[in-house]
TIPA-558540 format. One record per residue (C-alpha): x, y, z negated; residue in three letters. Coordinates in nm, 2 decimals. Each point is the difference from the previous one (the first is absolute). Last residue first. Layout:
((X, Y, Z), Ala)
...
This chain:
((-2.86, 1.64, 0.20), Leu)
((0.18, 0.31, 0.12), Val)
((0.33, -0.14, -0.11), Arg)
((-0.07, -0.32, 0.20), Arg)
((-0.09, 0.19, 0.31), Lys)
((0.33, 0.20, -0.02), Arg)
((0.20, -0.32, -0.04), Asp)
((-0.17, -0.16, 0.30), Ala)
((0.09, 0.32, 0.20), Glu)
((0.36, -0.02, -0.11), Ala)
((0.03, -0.37, 0.09), Val)
((-0.16, 0.06, 0.34), Ala)
((0.24, 0.29, 0.08), Thr)
((0.30, -0.22, -0.09), Met)
((-0.13, -0.28, 0.22), Phe)
((-0.07, 0.24, 0.29), Ala)
((0.35, 0.15, -0.03), Glu)
((0.15, -0.35, 0.01), Ile)
((-0.22, -0.09, 0.29), Arg)
((0.12, 0.30, 0.19), Leu)
((0.36, -0.08, -0.07), Ala)
((-0.04, -0.35, 0.13), Asp)
((0.25, -0.25, -0.15), Lys)
((0.20, -0.26, 0.18), Ile)
((0.09, -0.28, -0.24), Gly)
((-0.26, -0.24, 0.14), Lys)
((-0.15, 0.12, 0.33), Gln)
((-0.36, -0.10, -0.07), Val)
((-0.18, -0.15, 0.29), Val)
((-0.36, 0.11, 0.07), Asp)
((0.09, 0.20, 0.30), Gly)
((0.36, 0.10, -0.06), Ile)
((-0.03, 0.12, -0.35), Arg)
((0.24, 0.20, -0.21), Gln)
((0.03, -0.05, -0.37), Glu)
((-0.18, 0.18, -0.28), Val)
((-0.22, -0.29, -0.12), Gly)
((0.29, -0.25, 0.05), Ser)
((0.18, 0.15, -0.30), Ser)
((-0.21, 0.15, -0.28), Val)
((0.04, 0.01, -0.38), Asp)
((-0.25, 0.16, -0.23), Val)
((0.05, 0.16, -0.34), Ala)
((-0.20, 0.07, -0.32), Pro)
((-0.28, -0.21, 0.13), Pro)
((-0.35, 0.15, -0.02), Ala)
((-0.16, -0.34, 0.04), Leu)
((-0.32, 0.04, 0.21), Gln)
((0.03, 0.36, 0.13), Ala)
((0.38, -0.03, 0.05), Ile)
((-0.04, -0.33, 0.19), Ala)
((-0.29, 0.14, 0.22), Arg)
((0.21, 0.30, 0.10), Val)
((0.30, -0.23, 0.06), Val)
((-0.20, -0.20, 0.25), Ser)
((-0.02, 0.27, 0.27), Glu)
((0.35, 0.15, 0.01), Pro)
((0.15, -0.35, -0.04), Gly)
((0.03, -0.26, -0.27), Leu)
((0.01, -0.37, 0.07), Gly)
((0.21, -0.10, -0.29), Gly)
((0.12, 0.22, -0.28), Ser)
((-0.12, 0.14, -0.33), Leu)
((0.26, 0.12, -0.25), Val)
((0.01, -0.04, -0.38), Trp)
((0.13, 0.17, -0.31), Arg)
((-0.27, 0.25, -0.09), Ser)
((-0.20, -0.22, -0.23), Gly)
((0.04, -0.37, 0.09), Leu)
((-0.19, -0.13, -0.30), Gln)
((-0.30, 0.22, 0.07), Glu)
((0.00, -0.09, 0.36), Leu)
((0.04, -0.37, -0.03), Leu)
((-0.37, -0.12, 0.01), Pro)
((-0.05, 0.21, 0.31), Ser)
((0.30, -0.15, 0.19), Leu)
((-0.20, -0.28, 0.17), Ala)
((-0.23, 0.27, 0.13), Ser)
((0.26, 0.08, 0.26), Trp)
((-0.06, -0.31, 0.20), Glu)
((0.33, -0.02, 0.20), Phe)
((0.09, 0.21, 0.30), Ala)
((0.19, -0.10, 0.31), Glu)
((0.25, 0.22, 0.18), Gly)
((0.26, -0.28, -0.01), Ser)
((0.27, 0.21, -0.15), Gly)
((0.04, -0.24, -0.29), Gly)
((0.20, -0.31, -0.08), Phe)
((0.00, -0.13, 0.35), Gly)
((-0.24, -0.29, -0.05), Ala)
((-0.26, 0.23, -0.17), Ser)
((-0.14, 0.06, -0.34), Asp)
((-0.17, 0.34, -0.02), Ser)
((0.18, 0.25, -0.20), Asp)
((-0.01, 0.13, -0.36), Phe)
((0.30, 0.20, -0.12), Leu)
((0.10, -0.01, -0.36), Leu)
((0.19, 0.26, -0.20), Gly)
((0.31, 0.07, -0.21), Ala)
((0.03, -0.37, -0.07), Cys)
((0.00, -0.14, -0.36), Gly)
((-0.37, -0.08, 0.02), Arg)
((0.07, -0.26, 0.27), Phe)
((-0.14, -0.30, -0.18), Gly)
((-0.32, 0.17, -0.07), Ser)
((-0.07, 0.03, 0.37), Val)
((0.00, -0.38, 0.05), Leu)
((-0.24, -0.05, -0.30), Lys)
((-0.24, 0.26, 0.13), Ile)
((0.00, -0.15, 0.35), Leu)
((-0.06, -0.35, -0.15), Gly)
((-0.29, 0.14, -0.21), Ser)
((-0.15, 0.17, 0.31), Ser)
((-0.03, -0.33, 0.18), Asp)
((-0.17, 0.03, 0.33), Ala)
((0.22, 0.29, 0.12), Val)
((0.30, -0.19, -0.13), Leu)
((-0.09, -0.31, 0.20), Ala)
((-0.07, 0.21, 0.32), Ala)
((0.35, 0.16, -0.01), Asn)
((0.12, 0.31, -0.17), Val)
((0.38, 0.05, 0.06), Arg)
((0.13, 0.18, -0.32), Ile)
((0.29, 0.22, 0.09), Ala)
((0.23, 0.10, -0.28), Lys)
((0.12, 0.36, -0.01), Ile)
((0.34, 0.02, -0.18), Val)
((0.15, 0.31, -0.14), Pro)
((0.38, -0.01, 0.05), Leu)
((0.29, -0.16, -0.18), Gly)
((-0.08, -0.36, 0.10), Leu)
((-0.03, -0.13, -0.35), Gly)
((-0.35, -0.15, 0.03), Gln)
((-0.21, -0.10, 0.30), Cys)
((0.15, -0.35, 0.03), Asp)
((-0.11, -0.07, -0.35), Ala)
((-0.36, 0.07, 0.09), Pro)
((0.03, -0.26, 0.28), Ser)
((0.05, 0.09, 0.36), Glu)
((-0.21, -0.17, 0.26), Asp)
((0.03, 0.28, 0.26), Gly)
((-0.07, 0.37, 0.02), His)
((0.25, 0.15, -0.24), Leu)
((-0.02, 0.38, 0.04), Gln)
((0.31, 0.18, -0.13), Leu)
((0.01, 0.37, -0.07), His)
((0.25, 0.29, 0.04), Ser)
((0.20, -0.14, 0.29), Leu)
((0.33, 0.15, 0.10), Gly)
((0.10, -0.23, 0.29), Val)
((0.32, -0.15, -0.14), Ala)
((-0.12, -0.01, -0.36), Gln)
((-0.33, -0.16, 0.07), Ala)
((0.15, -0.24, 0.26), Thr)
((0.27, -0.13, -0.24), Glu)
((-0.25, -0.05, -0.29), Leu)
((-0.26, -0.18, 0.22), Ile)
((0.27, -0.22, 0.16), Asn)
((0.15, -0.09, -0.34), Ala)
((-0.35, -0.09, -0.14), Arg)
((-0.09, -0.24, 0.27), Asn)
((-0.28, 0.09, 0.23), Ala)
((-0.34, -0.17, -0.03), Asn)
((-0.16, 0.28, 0.21), Val)
((0.14, 0.35, -0.03), Phe)
((-0.15, 0.34, 0.06), Leu)
((0.21, 0.31, -0.06), Gly)
((-0.17, 0.31, -0.12), Val)
((0.13, 0.36, 0.04), Arg)
((-0.21, 0.23, -0.21), Ala)
((-0.05, 0.35, 0.15), Val)
((0.10, 0.28, -0.25), Trp)
((0.37, -0.03, 0.10), Pro)
((-0.07, 0.11, 0.36), Pro)
((0.06, -0.26, 0.28), Val)
((0.26, 0.12, 0.24), Asp)
((0.26, -0.28, -0.04), Gln)
((-0.26, -0.27, -0.06), Leu)
((-0.02, -0.13, 0.36), Leu)
((0.38, -0.02, 0.02), Ala)
((0.01, -0.22, -0.31), Arg)
((-0.26, -0.23, 0.14), Ala)
((0.19, -0.05, 0.33), Ala)
((0.32, -0.07, -0.18), Glu)
((-0.17, -0.24, -0.25), Met)
((-0.18, -0.21, 0.26), Gly)
((-0.36, 0.05, 0.07), Leu)
((-0.31, -0.23, 0.02), Ala)
((-0.32, 0.12, 0.16), Arg)
((-0.05, -0.31, 0.21), Pro)
((0.03, -0.19, -0.33), Ser)
((0.21, -0.31, -0.02), Glu)
((0.30, 0.18, -0.14), Pro)
((-0.19, 0.14, -0.30), Tyr)
((0.17, 0.33, -0.08), Phe)
((-0.30, 0.22, 0.08), Val)
((0.02, 0.38, -0.06), Leu)
((-0.28, 0.18, -0.18), Gly)
((-0.07, 0.37, -0.02), Ile)
((-0.14, 0.17, -0.30), Ala)
((-0.21, 0.30, -0.09), Asp)
((-0.11, 0.07, 0.36), Ala)
((-0.07, 0.36, 0.07), Gly)
((-0.06, 0.01, 0.38), Ala)
((0.35, 0.14, 0.05), Ala)
((0.16, -0.28, -0.19), Val)
((-0.19, -0.27, 0.20), Ala)
((0.07, 0.18, 0.33), Ala)
((0.37, 0.03, -0.09), Arg)
((0.02, -0.37, -0.08), Val)
((-0.17, -0.08, 0.33), Asp)
((0.24, 0.21, 0.19), Glu)
((0.29, -0.18, -0.16), Ala)
((-0.13, -0.34, 0.10), Arg)
((-0.05, -0.33, -0.18), Thr)
((-0.27, 0.07, -0.26), Leu)
((-0.17, -0.30, -0.14), Gly)
((-0.19, 0.17, -0.28), Cys)
((-0.18, 0.33, -0.05), Ile)
((-0.07, 0.06, -0.37), Lys)
((-0.28, 0.23, -0.10), Val)
((-0.10, 0.14, -0.34), Arg)
((-0.37, 0.06, -0.07), Thr)
((-0.07, 0.33, -0.16), Arg)
((-0.09, 0.04, -0.37), Met)
């Protein structure tokens, strides 16, 4: 089975085209106003106009009210919802689209596998779970968490989870070798750099291509083994 790829935090039409051309399975648009990658509904709708129907269109929300989520999803034409804040299991239900709930893995959860297992079990009703590093900006920090924290969960999670946080063309190879995630999510790892400064929301077509190539190569190695 090949690793699926979601490229998140897209803000420009040329970046959406680059992601689709490179073979991304999903694109993510951010609707969290405090994010440097945030979009309004009109801008998001324009970005999705030329996205083929076989590419998932994921909207990322953080502690948004239900009415806002529903209005945005319908107006923009989303296919999936990603709830990336402090939403409860009840908040993830009845939204009319598949919900991917983000679990932000902090040091306490890394140290306490039972706490992480308990937290995950509460969201069994979601279409899937996305594991990200815990950061002040609710993701997109480019920082990884300790992946080994997920090892006790892998059998329970099956094929309904996504690995995120600190992934790039180099680190995704190690992640696939270690955990064989069904899907990976990348944002800052494929963004442009000026020196060492990441240009948040501005993707780099060459880094997108490098990331997709790295995933394909890691999958090939895993099949050989």
